PAMIMI-390115 format. One record per residue (C-alpha): x, y, z. Coordinates in steps of 0.001 Angstrom, whole numbers, padded with zeros to 6 digits, always signed. Example, Ala and Ser with C-alpha at 12.3 -4.5 7.8 and 13.67 -1.06 7.14 Angstrom:
2
+012300-004500+007800;+013670-001060+007140;
//
This chain:
385
-029292+027833-042226;-027758+024387-042733;-029973+021325-042855;-028165+018555-041002;-028545+014871-040204;-026861+013373-037142;-026107+009681-037454;-025345+008351-033986;-027144+011159-032178;-027259+009348-028826;-023507+008767-028613;-020809+011067-027283;-020192+012902-030579;-023891+013038-031402;-024951+014576-028103;-022130+017133-028280;-023153+017990-031849;-026589+018843-030510;-024912+021117-027957;-023490+023030-030927;-027004+023256-032351;-028155+024638-028992;-025338+027193-029095;-026292+028349-032613;-030022+027583-033027;-030384+029930-036003;-027542+028292-037933;-028752+024681-038039;-031961+022779-038658;-031931+019128-037562;-033755+017161-040257;-032819+013604-039318;-031606+011777-036220;-030385+008178-036157;-029413+005949-033265;-029224+002302-032293;-030956+001229-029091;-031241+004266-026781;-034868+004939-027632;-035491+007056-024504;-032801+009568-025392;-033847+009582-029050;-037397+010355-027987;-036204+013269-025852;-034101+014547-028768;-037069+014337-031122;-039254+016277-028703;-036639+019044-028514;-035356+019241-032107;-038391+018003-034088;-036531+016309-036973;-038545+015083-039937;-037306+011520-039458;-035807+009416-036688;-034209+006052-037496;-033419+003292-035005;-031288+000350-036110;-032360-001892-033201;-035781-003487-033800;-036784-003760-030130;-035829-000126-029511;-037824+000928-032581;-040906-000859-031276;-040531+000781-027856;-040085+004169-029519;-043286+003741-031532;-045222+002787-028410;-044027+005909-026568;-044229+008267-029528;-046830+010836-028460;-047824+012769-031579;-044298+013701-032572;-043592+015538-035789;-040793+013038-036456;-041576+009917-038487;-039896+006829-036954;-038212+004290-039233;-036362+001075-038555;-033166-000342-039975;-030126+000526-042047;-031943+000070-045353;-034479+002718-044387;-031677+005046-043296;-029878+004664-046620;-033100+005331-048517;-034168+008358-046522;-030825+010123-047009;-031774+010624-050654;-035199+012057-049778;-034348+014684-047162;-032706+017931-048358;-029423+017979-046465;-026379+020238-046469;-024341+018161-044032;-024370+014676-042531;-022616+014140-039203;-021212+010621-039344;-020947+009680-035678;-022082+006053-035667;-019577+003860-033864;-017872+001018-035702;-018150-000439-039192;-021926+000049-039177;-021270+003722-039950;-019542+003022-043270;-022609+002459-045465;-024532+005656-044583;-021384+007769-044869;-020714+006376-048334;-024326+006973-049328;-024127+010619-048251;-020943+011160-050257;-022450+009411-053291;-025393+011821-053044;-023002+014778-052989;-023662+015666-049346;-020735+016926-047289;-019880+014761-044276;-018575+015841-040870;-016772+012595-040161;-016239+011162-036697;-016522+007520-037737;-012913+006342-038173;-013904+003058-039769;-015236+004751-042918;-011776+005798-044073;-009822+002996-042396;-011876+000149-043848;-013345+001837-046912;-010898+004540-047967;-010795+003346-051588;-014584+003429-051820;-014732+006877-050231;-012295+008278-052778;-014361+006862-055655;-017528+008456-054274;-015849+011818-053766;-014360+011756-057260;-017873+011539-058700;-019660+014128-056571;-016905+016352-055099;-018542+016062-051681;-016241+017129-048860;-015149+015257-045751;-014725+017600-042791;-012814+015831-040006;-014336+015814-036524;-011531+013978-034708;-009625+016582-032729;-006317+015459-034271;-007462+015539-037878;-009330+018787-037361;-006096+020250-036004;-004131+019072-039048;-006876+020284-041393;-006736+023749-039854;-002927+023919-039802;-002690+022922-043477;-005548+025028-044811;-003581+028120-045850;-000101+026764-046285;+000230+025199-049731;+002134+021948-050266;+005426+022444-048409;+004528+019918-045696;+007355+017639-044586;+005474+015612-041967;+002399+015358-039782;+002811+015012-036022;-000209+013246-034529;-000397+013729-030789;-001696+011015-028464;-002624+011326-024813;-001132+007880-024270;-004310+006702-022584;-004641+005478-018999;-001601+003182-019226;+000998+005507-020721;+003260+005045-017677;+002496+001356-017074;+004869-001595-017213;+004289-004855-019058;+003476-006544-015752;+000850-003911-014988;-000683-004243-018455;-001114-007963-017865;-003488-007122-014992;-005641-004544-016786;-009407-004949-016390;-012138-003394-018562;-013028-001052-015687;-009464+000285-015544;-009177+000599-019311;-012393+002622-019507;-010997+005369-017252;-009419+007717-019774;-007460+010504-018051;-008307+013317-020502;-011342+012589-022677;-014925+011389-022222;-015735+009001-025063;-017672+005863-025937;-016578+002461-024642;-015033+001129-027822;-012966+004210-028643;-011830+004451-025007;-010422+000917-025166;-008790+001757-028494;-007175+004763-026820;-005839+002502-024075;-004213+000116-026594;-003210+003014-028909;-005081+001295-031744;-007127+004482-031884;-003999+006371-032839;-003161+003721-035411;-006568+004150-037022;-005966+007905-037036;-002658+007371-038861;-004514+005523-041626;-007159+008259-041695;-004467+010933-042002;-002969+009111-044965;-006355+009201-046736;-007390+012712-045689;-004121+014497-046400;-002444+012247-048986;+000616+011971-046742;+002940+008921-046971;+003101+006794-043827;+006774+007548-043269;+005807+011217-042942;+003111+010614-040321;+004600+010401-036832;+002925+009832-033467;+004011+011651-030312;+002654+010967-026833;+001534+014276-025360;-000072+013568-021960;-001572+017037-021461;-003754+016867-024631;-003364+020621-025174;-001720+020398-028593;-004104+018360-030714;-001649+017813-033569;+001053+019619-035524;+002199+020086-039098;+005887+020508-039871;+006859+022380-043042;+009949+022008-045160;+011355+025329-044007;+011417+024119-040380;+008252+025883-039281;+005802+023890-037164;+002155+024914-036894;+000326+023501-033879;-003348+023564-032972;-003950+024162-029253;-007159+024054-027275;-008988+022546-024357;-009768+018824-024365;-013278+019606-025565;-014677+017752-028577;-017211+020506-029172;-014422+022659-030648;-013606+020407-033649;-017276+019459-034027;-018219+023133-034298;-015519+023834-036883;-016759+020948-039037;-020335+022208-038779;-019562+025879-039487;-016694+025430-041994;-015345+027555-043594;-016523+030067-041003;-015733+030368-037310;-018400+031434-034846;-017967+032777-031317;-019221+030312-028700;-019588+030477-024933;-017577+027348-024115;-014616+027594-021684;-011380+028663-023360;-007802+027501-022824;-006131+029210-019837;-002402+029313-020575;-001544+030439-017040;-002901+027160-015687;-000552+025016-017795;+002387+023456-015963;+004247+022448-019097;+003821+020546-022330;+005735+017294-022702;+006243+014802-025517;+007776+011375-025915;+007800+008499-028375;+005461+005520-028197;+006856+002369-026596;+006219-000111-029413;+006850-003116-027178;+004102-002094-024754;+001679-000848-027418;+002076-003035-030538;-001339-002033-031913;+000110+001155-033390;+002669-000825-035386;-000043-003161-036662;-001971-000170-037994;+001100+001147-039829;+001620-002337-041290;-001989-002584-042433;-001915+000909-043923;+001291+000282-045868;-000022-003068-047117;-003209-001359-048250;-006007-002989-050261;-008282-004868-047826;-005786-005218-044967;-007008-002105-043083;-010526-003532-043331;-009318-006700-041624;-007374-004736-039003;-010449-002725-038114;-012907-005638-038014;-010596-007892-036001;-009945-005078-033556;-013651-004378-033074;-014220-008039-032234;-011176-008178-029957;-012302-005084-028042;-015759-006574-027561;-014251-009838-026310;-012111-007883-023845;-015080-005853-022592;-016933-009143-022098;-013894-010436-020151;-013271-013241-022644;-009689-012196-023439;-007038-010128-021686;-005995-006580-022519;-002711-007674-024102;-004530-010282-026173;-006331-007549-028128;-003393-006684-030436;-002179-010307-030434;-005541-011447-031766;-005634-008702-034392;-002175-009702-035608;-003189-013369-035896;-006164-012482-038065;-004038-010217-040274;-001523-012997-040935;-004353-015200-042231;-005627-012683-044786;-004606-012314-048406;-005179-008626-049299;-007665-007873-052078;-008436-004742-054064;-011752-003352-052770;-014294-002724-055512;-017603-002283-053687;-019319-002227-050318;-020571-005813-050596;-016987-007073-050881;-015932-004907-047940;-018744-006331-045790;-017783-009880-046777;-014152-009321-045732;-015242-007525-042570;-017473-010465-041630;-014695-012973-042311;-012271-011049-040079;-014763-010892-037208;-015530-014598-037438;-011839-015428-037670;-011066-013315-034596;-013832-015054-032669;-012592-018478-033757;-008961-017732-032935;-009784-016211-029554;-010579-019707-028209;-006985-020754-028757;-005419-017748-027014;-004629-017901-023307;-006477-015273-021351;
//
């Protein structure tokens, strides 16, 4: 039985991870749950799964949780510092890193430094802190098991095939605006952008999918995970989201990973790796498919992808700035302070004002992250909505 911690248990990935636990109750023991402000759901999860500890990073939510805590086995704690400390005290085989945004970087790094394998759904850990992740892994040999459907697909297609890979083909649904014109994109509202045609995800990642920044972050992740040069990582728009990514080999063979648009599939593989277990989830029905299509990304309509390639190739602290500026831009858009097309424009402005630095520790990363957020907020006042 694996002892697991789920960081971000109230989010989309976290709740689906617990569905895997429900599917295989004799395979996993939930030792720790962590969330931000959804104290009601965390309380319900604690009642059901009885973890040793539950951590809330929002003070008001923590206080509400303590008031409603009716003789739970779980000990409630508050704050990131407590979370980082408790990771070293609980015997864990796997940490599911599903916290959204840069806040998930520190606990993921701590788990790796402790030698605990991580099922990683938090893109920002590798995008903003890839250098720090590699240093931690070099010391402890802890593994990162990708949870993103695309990276899980690549991971599975590369597992048995040696080093004859010529390129990675990352598939993208194209989001809700894959067939839109520039004029239509100028009129996009948060409500429209949050309606993803294929996947059910959190608000921030759904907006990233609409701008294709999400795919750009995945390109940077793929570079770190698979040691593949950027010129050998290509993005293809695949509206049906049946093929989750492909690996092309030097002999001309292409291995593709197919499956339903169901995040529980890659989550389960990360949790059970290297084994596969039979589940009762719906399976892909090939007779229902009307065709699989692919086309290139329109860089003029979706410049965010190009910005991610630029940041990745520049390296050092530039991906950190890309990620932080994008998080702030997305929040400004959701708050209706800037337009949809201003998101990548704002990110680009922040990037041009940054002199890349070699990242040496988490404190430096946080300092650069904070600068980028403040700079994005400052520059947003000068951009026309």
